N, C-alpha and C positions, 0 to 999 in steps of 0.2 A: 477445514470441513466447508463443503457447501452450505448456503443456507436459503430456506424459504419461510416467508411469513405465513402463519396459518391464521390465528385469530387476533385480533386487535389486541390481546392481551398475552398473547403466546408466541414464541419463535421455536422453530423445529430446523434442528441442525442433523448432519450425518457424519457419524465418526469415522475415521480412516480404518480399513479392513486388515484385518489379521488373519491368520488360517482359522478354519473351523475346527475345533476339536471338541468332541463330545464330551460330557463329563463322564469320570470312571466310576463304575460301581463299586461299592465296599466290598473289602476281602472277605472270603466265607470264613467259616468255623467259629463265629460269635455267638449263634443261637442260643446255646446252652448257657453261657455267661450271662446272657441280657437275661434268660428266663429266671436264673438264680437272684439276679438283682430285684426283677420284678416282685418276685415271691419271697423277698428277704423278710422274715416276721419282725425283725427288729425295727425296720422301716415303717411298718404298718402300726407297730405299737407306738412309735415317736409320733404318728400323726394323730393317734387317739390322744396322746397327751396334749399335744398342741391346741386341739378343739377344746378339751377340757379347761385347759389354762386361759385360753381365750374366752370361754364363756364366762368364768368366774371375773375376770377383769371388766367386761363390759356390764355384767350383773353390777358390779360396784359404781360404775360409773352412770348407769340408767337407774334413776328410781322406779321406772315402769317394769323394767325387768325384775328388779329385786322384791318388787311387791307382787309379782305374777301377773300383772293386768296385760291385758291384750293391746295391741296397739300397731299403727303402720311403723315401717321402717324410718319415714320421715319424724313422726311424733315422737319416737324413741330417741331419734338423733336430737332432736331439737330440746329435749329434756336432759341431756347427757353432758351438754356444756362443750362439745367437740367443734373443732375448728372447722369451717365451712370446706375447707378444700379435703376433706375426709369423707365428705357424705358419700362419695362412690365406694369407698373402702368399708364405710361401714354397712352400706347397704349389702355388700358382698360377703362380709363377715356373717351377717343374719342369715344368708342364704347357705353358707357353709355351715353353720350351727344346725341349722335345720337338717341338712345332710347327714350330719353326724348325730341327729337324734335329739338334740338338747332344746331344740325348739320345735314348734308346730307352725305350717303355714296353711292358712285357710283365707284364700283370695288374696287380697293386700294386706291383711293382717297376720302378725306373728304373736304366739304366746308361749309361754313357757311349757314344755313337755313334762310329762310324768319322770322321765329320765333327768330333765333339766332341774326339776324339783328335789330329786333325790341326791344332788350333788351338794356335799358338804361346805362350809363356809370358806372363804376366800383363804383365810389362814391355814386351816387345815389341807386344803388341797396343795398350796405352796409347799406345806412342810413334807407331804407326800412325794412331791414332786423333786424336792432336795435328796430325799433318799432315791426315788426312781432313776435320776437324770444319770448317776453314777455308771450304770449300764452302757450309757451312750458316750459318756465322757472316756471310758475305758477302750472304747472300740475308735480306732484311727479313722475308719470310714466317716463315722458321725461326731466326733468329737469338737471338731473346730465349728462345724454348722450349730451344734446343740449350745454352744456357749455364745455364737450370735444370738441365736433365737432365744436363748434365755435372759440375754441383757435387753432385747427388744420387747419381750413380753413383760418383764418386770418395770421398765419403764414406760410402757404402753399408755397408761393414763397421763402420764406428763407429755408425751409426745404427741397424743392426741389433742389435749387441750392446750398447745403450745408452750408450755415452760420449759421443753426442753426440744431442741431439732432434732429430726431422724438422724441427720449427718452427724450430729454429735454422739450418737451411739453406734453408728455403724463406722464411721472413721473419726475414732477420738483423736484430739489433737493433730487431725488430718493425716493420720497414720493409716496406711493400707494393710495393715498386718492382720487386723480382725476379720476383714472382707478375703485378704489374698488365702487366709489359710483354708477358706472353705474349697478353693480350688486345687489344694494339695491333699495328696494321700487320699484321693477319692476315686474308687474304681468307676463310678457313675461318670464323673467329671471328666476323668483321663477317658473313659472308653468314646464318648462324643467328641472331645478334641481330637482323639486320634483318628476318628473316622474323618473328620474336616481336614486334618492336618495330611493324612493319606490320600485324599482326593486332590488337594493342592498339590503334594508331590508328584501326583500321577499326570496332572496336566501339564505340570513344568517338563516332566520326561517326555511328553508327547511332543510340547511346545519346541523343544530342542531336537526331538526326532526329526520333525519337520524342517528346522532350521539350525543346524548346530552353532550358528554364528549369533543367534538371537541375543539379546539383552533384555532379561525379565523384570517387569516392572509390577511391583506388589503394592497394595496400599489397604490398610486395614482401619475401618471406622470403628471409633468408639473402644480403642484396643484395652483400655481400662488398667486393671491391674496386671495385666499380660497373661493371665493363663492360658488363653489360646495360642497368644504369640509365641511362647515358649515351645508349644508343641509343634507349631507350623514349623518354627526356626530348625528345630532340631530335626525334622523330616527333611527340610531343604538344605542341610548341610552338604550333602554330596553335590548339590548344583551351586555352591556359594560364589564359584567363580564366573557364573553365569547370571547373577542377580545384580542389576543395576541399582535396583532401588528396593527398599521396604519401607513404605511411609507410615510410622506408627501414629496414628492420629487420635485425638479426643477432644470432647468439649470443655474439658477440665485441664489446665495445666498443671496441676497437682500430679495426674496420671501421667504426663508426658515427662515430668521431672523422675518420677519413678520409673519408668520405661526406660529411660537414657541411663540411669543409675544401674538398673538391673542387667540389662542387655548390651547397653552401648559399647562397652570394651570388647566384648565379644563378637560382635556384627557390625563391622565398619559400613556396611550399606544402609544400615537403618538411619531414617531421619524423623525427627519429630515436629510435629505441627498441630496447631489448633484447628478443628473442622467441626462445625455444627452441622449435621448431617440434614436439618431441617433449613439450612440456608442453600443456595446454589454453590457448588464448590469453586467455580471461577472467581465469585466474588469473595473468596477467603484464601485465594492465592494456591488452590489446588488445580493442576493441570487438568485438561478434560479432554476424553478422546485418546489417552496414551497408556492407561493401563492394562496388563494381561490378566490382572486376577485381584477381585475386590473381595475384601474377607470382612465379616461383620457376626461378631458373638454376642447374642443377647443383648442387642443395643436398638435394631431397628422398629421394634415394637414400642419402645419408649418415645415415641413422637407421636405429633398430634394428627397427621394426615399420612397415612403408610402410600398413598399412591405417589404423592409429593416427594416423599423421603426415597421411594424406589428411584423415582426419576433422577434425583439428585445424584445417587449412587451409581447409577446407570451411566451418568454423564461421564463419570472418570475413565469409564472402559472404551476400550477400541471396538468396532464390530467384531464381534465372535469372542469378545474377552468373556471370562468367565467370573460369577459371583458366587460365593460360597458364604452360607448363613448357618449359623447354629442358634435355635430359636426355641421358645417353650411351645410345647405342644399340646398342654392342658393347665387348668387352674388347680393350684396347689396352696396349701398352708405355709410351704415352705418359703415360697416367695412372697406370698400376700402378706405375711408376718415379718418380712424383712425389707427388700427392697419394695415391696408394695407400700411401704410406709413413705417413701421418697414422693415428692410432689410430682416429679417426672412420670411416675407410672400411671398416672390418672388423668394426663392431658388430652388423651386422644378425642377427636371430634368426630369419627367416622365409626360409631359402635355397630352398625350394620355388617362390617367386615372382621370386627373383633369376636373373641370367645365372651359369653355372657359373664359379666364382672371381671374381666381381665383386657388388659391391652394386647394380648398375645392372639395369634391367628392360628386356626386349626390348618392342618396340611393341605385338605383340599381349598381352603380358603388363600393359602399362598399360592397354591397352583393357579388359581382362577385370576388373582389380581396380577402374578408375575407374567402371564401370558397375555393379559390385556394392556399391560405396559410394556409389550414388546419383547419379552425374555421367552426363549425357546428352550428345547430339550431339558424341562424341568425335572428334576431326579432327587429322590429321598434315599441317599445312601444307606441311613441307619433305620428304614422304615419298622423293622422287627422291633426297636427298641422304642418306639412312640409311647410305649406304655409307661415308660419312666419319666415322661412328662418333657422330654426335649425332642428335638427333630434337626438332622442338617438338610438342608435345601441346596440343591445346585442350579444353575440357570445361566444361559448363554445369551448374551446381548445381541439385538437385531441391527444395534448401531445407530438407532434412531434417537436422537436427544430432544427432547421437549423441554422448555423454561418459559415460565412466566415471565413477564415483563411488568417491573413494578416501577411507579414513580417514586425517585428518591425523597423521601420527607426528612424534614429538619426535625432532628430530635430535640424535645424540651430541654433546657436545663434544669439539672438535679437540683432541688430544694430541699432543705432540712424538713423534717416532718412537723417540727414548730418551732416558733420563734425563740431565741434564748438571749439573754441578757448577759454581756460578757463578765466574766469571773475571773479575778485577778488577787493574787497574793503573791507578794515580793519576798524572795529571798535576797540574801546580800549579793552584792557583786552584780547584778542587772539580772538574777535567775528569777522565773516568777512561774507558777503553776501551769499557765498556759503552755510555757516553754517546753515545762517537763512532759506534758500530756503529748504535746505535738512530736517532741522527739521519740517518746515512747512508741507513738502510733507508727512513726515514719521507719523507726528500727525493726518493728515488728512486722511491718509490709515488706521489708528489705529482706528478712530471714524469710517469710514465707514464700517469695518469689525467687530466692537465691539471687537477686538483683544487686547492681553495684551499688555502692554508697552513694548518694547524691542524685541519684537517678528519680527520685519521686518528687512529682509535683503535687503540691499540697490540695489543688483544685481538679485533679484530674480523678474522675470516679474509679473505684477500687476494680469495678468489672473490666475496665480498659486495660489494666495491668493482668488482667487473667484471674482475679479473686472471684471465686465463685462458693458455693456452699459447702464443698470440701476443703479448700485451702483455707475458706474463712474460718473455719474450726480452730485451727492453729494458730492462724493470726491472732483471732480474739483472745485466744487462751494466752497467748504472748503479751497482749495488752493488759488482761486480766492481773496476770502473775506480776508483770511490771508494776503496775499501778496500786496493786493491793486491792482492786474492785472486782464486780461480778456481773459483766454484762453478759447478755444474752446473746450468741451468734447471730441472731436474726436482725439485730440493730444495725448491722452493716449495710444492709439491703435500704433502710430506710434513712441513714445518715453515711451516705455513699463516697465521701472523700475525706481527706486528712483533716480538713479544717471543718467539715461539719460533725465528724466523730469527735473531734477535740472540742466541739462547743457543745456536743451533747454530753460527754464525759465532765466538763467543767459545770455544767448546768446541774447534772445528777448528782456527780459525786464531787464537786469544788469544796464544799466546806469541810468533808473529810481530809481531802488531799491538802487543804490549806492548813490545818491542823498539824500537819505533818512538816510544815515550812519553818525555817530559821526566821528568828527575829533579829538577833544579832549578826553584824555582816560577817561574812566569811568569803572572803574574795578567792582563797585558794581553792575552794569546793566548787565555785562559780566557773574559775578558770579551768579546773579539771573536768568539769560537764561540758563545756562549750569546746574543749579540745578533744571528747570522745575518751579522754581516760576514765572517765566516771559514767557508770550506767544508771538510768533513770532509777531504778531500784535501791541501787547503792546511794545514790544522793539523798533519797527520800529516807532511807534508814539512817543515814548520817545525821540528818538534821530533826529526827523525830523529836517532838516536844509533846508535854502534856497541854491541856487547853490553858491558854493565857488570857487573862482579863485584858481586853483592849485590844487582843489580836483578831482579826476576822478577815472573812473574803469580800473585797470590795465588789460590790455590784451597782 
């Protein structure tokens, strides 16, 4: 690439040129199908249920709403005991409830409407829902979605107040199955993924027509559970011999593990790499200026700065490379009550570009910002279906790559959240509670990461190994089950290494763990533990004791 310096904090590069191929329009014959989906009475009925359930949950959380007192969103929020990170979510919830008629809005204040005052108590509404939801559970189109939303709504007070992490509900035990289910057996999801996949296949077909010897390079940003990937790979199957690379990337190692398990055996051209789209690709080992096609499904909106995000995505493309996006096109209770509970949903710092109360962009906003960032031939291949709340966007790169130049800062050392006194209870043969705790944490980390034994450094932050809020769910669950304790997943972000987490566990649960330690020597148990023949849980079970006078945890 040739390079010129623009501003003091910016570098401009020019990507190598590829052939110009205009994005293809979607195939005909889908208008009747789309109209049926938009007018589906079951879908509209579900929205009414979700609004009613949201209302009764917020009414229980807020004394002001329950009392029927008027107040601002901020005042109601302050009295509800909700975490600060959900302030935007709370404000949008009240706006949506006003749209559904349960609240009235007068200037900056809300009050409960006559319809809202007529809603029965929480127990009665939930009982009615238990009966009413069977209609949606019997429908393959809505079954998985309703199960997910039902779990999120029933745990909503705990999530909003921080007793439970939203990731614990969406990804229990780091499992993808609950979220993956909403992308299966859904005509609506399949429709948008099909339009994107057909657009990708049409582009590859054109590329090979222009150059039969071309080797196609594709990269997908935020591939996640692979719902879009599966459809794209299916449509690209006739061109498999011409595909040099399909990069399956995500910010979470959990999704990379899932993708490799799900698709690796069938598609040898796949590779799996971490890529945080909010950071420049070159800094993360992602090649720039070489890809024919960049795909991103329901991911770019969940970033702080959409312009910077587009620049990073564009940097991967050669000139005339194609970007295909699948993005939300409207606000919806479906996303608000599920993925809207995740921290990343509300991180955006450019609200002027976004939909009110949502990180998404309307189609016209996408067109404007894409053109301003040097994309041309912006096309919406599924325009007639925007009423379903999704949109497909195709845009061609002009090859100009802009990148901020940042000074490299020294990261501060991670310190424990508070000082701990060492806690030690000795088992015979030299085994002590600290050894047990550390071994359990190490083993759980190895299992979560599918890493080799002995590869864990006790002072390296979990995040450096790829542990995030999703993998962290399964990691903490393993630690809890192994030690018989009840840590919240969020604790691993405060105590971020094996040694820090072990110190926290000993400080918080040390006396209970100590009571399970043996008083009399048992050299055989100690030898089996250190050799790896005996698990932490089995060791503790083998030496469990009643309270013994004189035995304690030294501190």
